[in-house]
PyMOL commands that place a pseudoatom at each C-alpha (Angstrom):
pseudoatom trace, name=CA, resn=ILE, resi=1, chain=A, elem=C, hetatm=0, pos=[-0.466, -3.715, 15.107]
pseudoatom trace, name=CA, resn=ASP, resi=2, chain=A, elem=C, hetatm=0, pos=[1.159, -2.583, 12.048]
pseudoatom trace, name=CA, resn=LEU, resi=3, chain=A, elem=C, hetatm=0, pos=[-1.798, -2.868, 9.027]
pseudoatom trace, name=CA, resn=PHE, resi=4, chain=A, elem=C, hetatm=0, pos=[0.726, -2.053, 6.301]
pseudoatom trace, name=CA, resn=LYS, resi=5, chain=A, elem=C, hetatm=0, pos=[2.788, -4.863, 7.106]
pseudoatom trace, name=CA, resn=GLN, resi=6, chain=A, elem=C, hetatm=0, pos=[0.316, -7.818, 7.044]
pseudoatom trace, name=CA, resn=ASN, resi=7, chain=A, elem=C, hetatm=0, pos=[-3.387, -8.132, 7.222]
pseudoatom trace, name=CA, resn=PRO, resi=8, chain=A, elem=C, hetatm=0, pos=[-4.930, -10.385, 10.381]
pseudoatom trace, name=CA, resn=PRO, resi=9, chain=A, elem=C, hetatm=0, pos=[-7.046, -13.014, 8.940]
pseudoatom trace, name=CA, resn=GLY, resi=10, chain=A, elem=C, hetatm=0, pos=[-10.708, -12.235, 7.646]
pseudoatom trace, name=CA, resn=TYR, resi=11, chain=A, elem=C, hetatm=0, pos=[-9.338, -7.884, 7.684]
pseudoatom trace, name=CA, resn=ALA, resi=12, chain=A, elem=C, hetatm=0, pos=[-9.959, -6.162, 5.127]
pseudoatom trace, name=CA, resn=SER, resi=13, chain=A, elem=C, hetatm=0, pos=[-6.886, -4.728, 3.395]
pseudoatom trace, name=CA, resn=VAL, resi=14, chain=A, elem=C, hetatm=0, pos=[-5.798, -0.979, 3.616]
pseudoatom trace, name=CA, resn=SER, resi=15, chain=A, elem=C, hetatm=0, pos=[-5.853, 0.118, 0.414]
pseudoatom trace, name=CA, resn=ARG, resi=16, chain=A, elem=C, hetatm=0, pos=[-9.481, -2.011, 0.136]
pseudoatom trace, name=CA, resn=VAL, resi=17, chain=A, elem=C, hetatm=0, pos=[-10.622, -0.098, 2.821]
pseudoatom trace, name=CA, resn=LEU, resi=18, chain=A, elem=C, hetatm=0, pos=[-8.980, 3.328, 2.320]
pseudoatom trace, name=CA, resn=ASP, resi=19, chain=A, elem=C, hetatm=0, pos=[-11.353, 2.718, -1.562]
pseudoatom trace, name=CA, resn=ALA, resi=20, chain=A, elem=C, hetatm=0, pos=[-13.993, 2.100, -0.184]
pseudoatom trace, name=CA, resn=TRP, resi=21, chain=A, elem=C, hetatm=0, pos=[-13.946, 5.160, 2.029]
pseudoatom trace, name=CA, resn=SER, resi=22, chain=A, elem=C, hetatm=0, pos=[-12.856, 7.243, -0.845]
pseudoatom trace, name=CA, resn=MET, resi=23, chain=A, elem=C, hetatm=0, pos=[-15.997, 6.383, -2.372]
pseudoatom trace, name=CA, resn=ARG, resi=24, chain=A, elem=C, hetatm=0, pos=[-18.282, 7.348, 0.129]
pseudoatom trace, name=CA, resn=LYS, resi=25, chain=A, elem=C, hetatm=0, pos=[-16.294, 10.031, 0.114]
pseudoatom trace, name=CA, resn=ARG, resi=26, chain=A, elem=C, hetatm=0, pos=[-15.902, 10.399, 3.770]
pseudoatom trace, name=CA, resn=GLN, resi=27, chain=A, elem=C, hetatm=0, pos=[-12.851, 11.194, 6.432]
pseudoatom trace, name=CA, resn=PRO, resi=28, chain=A, elem=C, hetatm=0, pos=[-10.871, 7.753, 5.510]
pseudoatom trace, name=CA, resn=LEU, resi=29, chain=A, elem=C, hetatm=0, pos=[-10.613, 5.884, 9.392]
pseudoatom trace, name=CA, resn=THR, resi=30, chain=A, elem=C, hetatm=0, pos=[-6.291, 6.743, 10.229]
pseudoatom trace, name=CA, resn=PRO, resi=31, chain=A, elem=C, hetatm=0, pos=[-3.925, 3.622, 10.315]
pseudoatom trace, name=CA, resn=ARG, resi=32, chain=A, elem=C, hetatm=0, pos=[-4.306, 3.789, 14.113]
pseudoatom trace, name=CA, resn=GLU, resi=33, chain=A, elem=C, hetatm=0, pos=[-7.885, 4.295, 14.063]
pseudoatom trace, name=CA, resn=LEU, resi=34, chain=A, elem=C, hetatm=0, pos=[-8.272, 0.697, 12.111]
pseudoatom trace, name=CA, resn=ASP, resi=35, chain=A, elem=C, hetatm=0, pos=[-6.231, -0.556, 14.813]
pseudoatom trace, name=CA, resn=VAL, resi=36, chain=A, elem=C, hetatm=0, pos=[-8.107, 0.709, 17.650]
pseudoatom trace, name=CA, resn=LEU, resi=37, chain=A, elem=C, hetatm=0, pos=[-11.041, -0.520, 15.322]
pseudoatom trace, name=CA, resn=GLN, resi=38, chain=A, elem=C, hetatm=0, pos=[-9.955, -4.519, 14.958]
pseudoatom trace, name=CA, resn=LEU, resi=39, chain=A, elem=C, hetatm=0, pos=[-8.928, -4.652, 18.548]
pseudoatom trace, name=CA, resn=LEU, resi=40, chain=A, elem=C, hetatm=0, pos=[-12.351, -3.526, 19.520]
pseudoatom trace, name=CA, resn=TRP, resi=41, chain=A, elem=C, hetatm=0, pos=[-13.881, -6.069, 16.879]
pseudoatom trace, name=CA, resn=GLN, resi=42, chain=A, elem=C, hetatm=0, pos=[-11.811, -8.889, 18.852]
pseudoatom trace, name=CA, resn=GLY, resi=43, chain=A, elem=C, hetatm=0, pos=[-13.141, -7.953, 21.941]
pseudoatom trace, name=CA, resn=PHE, resi=44, chain=A, elem=C, hetatm=0, pos=[-10.633, -5.702, 23.555]
pseudoatom trace, name=CA, resn=THR, resi=45, chain=A, elem=C, hetatm=0, pos=[-11.449, -3.159, 26.192]
pseudoatom trace, name=CA, resn=THR, resi=46, chain=A, elem=C, hetatm=0, pos=[-9.906, 0.692, 25.829]
pseudoatom trace, name=CA, resn=ARG, resi=47, chain=A, elem=C, hetatm=0, pos=[-7.733, 0.314, 28.491]
pseudoatom trace, name=CA, resn=GLN, resi=48, chain=A, elem=C, hetatm=0, pos=[-6.943, -3.212, 27.260]
pseudoatom trace, name=CA, resn=ILE, resi=49, chain=A, elem=C, hetatm=0, pos=[-6.220, -1.754, 23.861]
pseudoatom trace, name=CA, resn=ALA, resi=50, chain=A, elem=C, hetatm=0, pos=[-4.476, 1.023, 25.684]
pseudoatom trace, name=CA, resn=LYS, resi=51, chain=A, elem=C, hetatm=0, pos=[-1.953, -1.949, 27.158]
pseudoatom trace, name=CA, resn=LYS, resi=52, chain=A, elem=C, hetatm=0, pos=[-1.498, -3.136, 24.261]
pseudoatom trace, name=CA, resn=LEU, resi=53, chain=A, elem=C, hetatm=0, pos=[-0.514, -0.402, 21.802]
pseudoatom trace, name=CA, resn=HIS, resi=54, chain=A, elem=C, hetatm=0, pos=[0.988, 1.372, 24.648]
pseudoatom trace, name=CA, resn=ARG, resi=55, chain=A, elem=C, hetatm=0, pos=[-1.244, 4.152, 24.590]
pseudoatom trace, name=CA, resn=ASN, resi=56, chain=A, elem=C, hetatm=0, pos=[-2.979, 6.677, 26.968]
pseudoatom trace, name=CA, resn=PHE, resi=57, chain=A, elem=C, hetatm=0, pos=[-6.635, 4.975, 27.819]
pseudoatom trace, name=CA, resn=ASN, resi=58, chain=A, elem=C, hetatm=0, pos=[-8.002, 9.009, 27.053]
pseudoatom trace, name=CA, resn=THR, resi=59, chain=A, elem=C, hetatm=0, pos=[-5.844, 8.686, 23.355]
pseudoatom trace, name=CA, resn=ILE, resi=60, chain=A, elem=C, hetatm=0, pos=[-7.926, 5.192, 23.132]
pseudoatom trace, name=CA, resn=ALA, resi=61, chain=A, elem=C, hetatm=0, pos=[-10.986, 6.278, 23.929]
pseudoatom trace, name=CA, resn=MET, resi=62, chain=A, elem=C, hetatm=0, pos=[-10.237, 10.003, 21.581]
pseudoatom trace, name=CA, resn=HIS, resi=63, chain=A, elem=C, hetatm=0, pos=[-9.830, 7.043, 18.749]
pseudoatom trace, name=CA, resn=ARG, resi=64, chain=A, elem=C, hetatm=0, pos=[-12.493, 5.394, 19.577]
pseudoatom trace, name=CA, resn=GLN, resi=65, chain=A, elem=C, hetatm=0, pos=[-15.243, 8.760, 19.290]
pseudoatom trace, name=CA, resn=HIS, resi=66, chain=A, elem=C, hetatm=0, pos=[-13.691, 9.951, 16.220]
pseudoatom trace, name=CA, resn=ILE, resi=67, chain=A, elem=C, hetatm=0, pos=[-14.556, 5.807, 14.415]
pseudoatom trace, name=CA, resn=SER, resi=68, chain=A, elem=C, hetatm=0, pos=[-18.206, 6.574, 15.835]
pseudoatom trace, name=CA, resn=LYS, resi=69, chain=A, elem=C, hetatm=0, pos=[-18.024, 10.217, 14.093]
pseudoatom trace, name=CA, resn=LYS, resi=70, chain=A, elem=C, hetatm=0, pos=[-16.590, 9.026, 10.791]
pseudoatom trace, name=CA, resn=PHE, resi=71, chain=A, elem=C, hetatm=0, pos=[-19.093, 6.817, 10.568]
pseudoatom trace, name=CA, resn=GLY, resi=72, chain=A, elem=C, hetatm=0, pos=[-21.866, 8.854, 12.004]
pseudoatom trace, name=CA, resn=VAL, resi=73, chain=A, elem=C, hetatm=0, pos=[-22.522, 6.399, 14.540]
pseudoatom trace, name=CA, resn=ASN, resi=74, chain=A, elem=C, hetatm=0, pos=[-22.920, 6.658, 18.462]
pseudoatom trace, name=CA, resn=SER, resi=75, chain=A, elem=C, hetatm=0, pos=[-22.003, 3.600, 19.736]
pseudoatom trace, name=CA, resn=THR, resi=76, chain=A, elem=C, hetatm=0, pos=[-19.236, 1.542, 19.266]
pseudoatom trace, name=CA, resn=ALA, resi=77, chain=A, elem=C, hetatm=0, pos=[-21.034, -1.937, 18.692]
pseudoatom trace, name=CA, resn=ALA, resi=78, chain=A, elem=C, hetatm=0, pos=[-23.202, 0.428, 15.342]
pseudoatom trace, name=CA, resn=ALA, resi=79, chain=A, elem=C, hetatm=0, pos=[-19.725, 2.003, 13.980]
pseudoatom trace, name=CA, resn=LEU, resi=80, chain=A, elem=C, hetatm=0, pos=[-18.491, -2.136, 14.023]
pseudoatom trace, name=CA, resn=ARG, resi=81, chain=A, elem=C, hetatm=0, pos=[-21.606, -3.250, 12.239]
pseudoatom trace, name=CA, resn=SER, resi=82, chain=A, elem=C, hetatm=0, pos=[-20.932, 0.000, 9.790]
pseudoatom trace, name=CA, resn=ALA, resi=83, chain=A, elem=C, hetatm=0, pos=[-17.226, -1.004, 9.523]
pseudoatom trace, name=CA, resn=MET, resi=84, chain=A, elem=C, hetatm=0, pos=[-18.879, -5.269, 8.042]
pseudoatom trace, name=CA, resn=ALA, resi=85, chain=A, elem=C, hetatm=0, pos=[-20.827, -4.271, 5.935]
pseudoatom trace, name=CA, resn=GLN, resi=86, chain=A, elem=C, hetatm=0, pos=[-19.098, -2.131, 4.097]
pseudoatom trace, name=CA, resn=GLY, resi=87, chain=A, elem=C, hetatm=0, pos=[-16.454, -4.770, 4.323]
pseudoatom trace, name=CA, resn=ILE, resi=88, chain=A, elem=C, hetatm=0, pos=[-13.545, -3.013, 6.544]
pseudoatom trace, name=CA, resn=ILE, resi=89, chain=A, elem=C, hetatm=0, pos=[-13.832, -6.083, 9.105]
pseudoatom trace, name=CA, resn=LEU, resi=90, chain=A, elem=C, hetatm=0, pos=[-14.952, -9.027, 7.636]
pseudoatom trace, name=CA, resn=LYS, resi=91, chain=A, elem=C, hetatm=0, pos=[-16.291, -11.737, 9.719]
pseudoatom trace, name=CA, resn=PRO, resi=92, chain=A, elem=C, hetatm=0, pos=[-14.078, -14.457, 11.022]
for i in range(1, 92): cmd.bond("trace and resi %d" % i, "trace and resi %d" % (i + 1))
show_as sticks, trace
zoom trace
């Protein structure tokens, strides 16, 4: 998945995501973290994401930790709710 090429239907543009984060003066998600977030939203597990992105399981687990930390939450579900509330991911 390359978010800079084309946005899948139902997802915000990278520039919109980065604008939303800069307005909140938080550290923005990296492009790879955005990829992981979108795949989590689609229901993929950490293992499935690792396989799909050709990365190690532990690398994806670390991305998930960073995502939660950047949203200031302790769970993936809370991070996804926060991302939806902020317009980073949109309801299908």
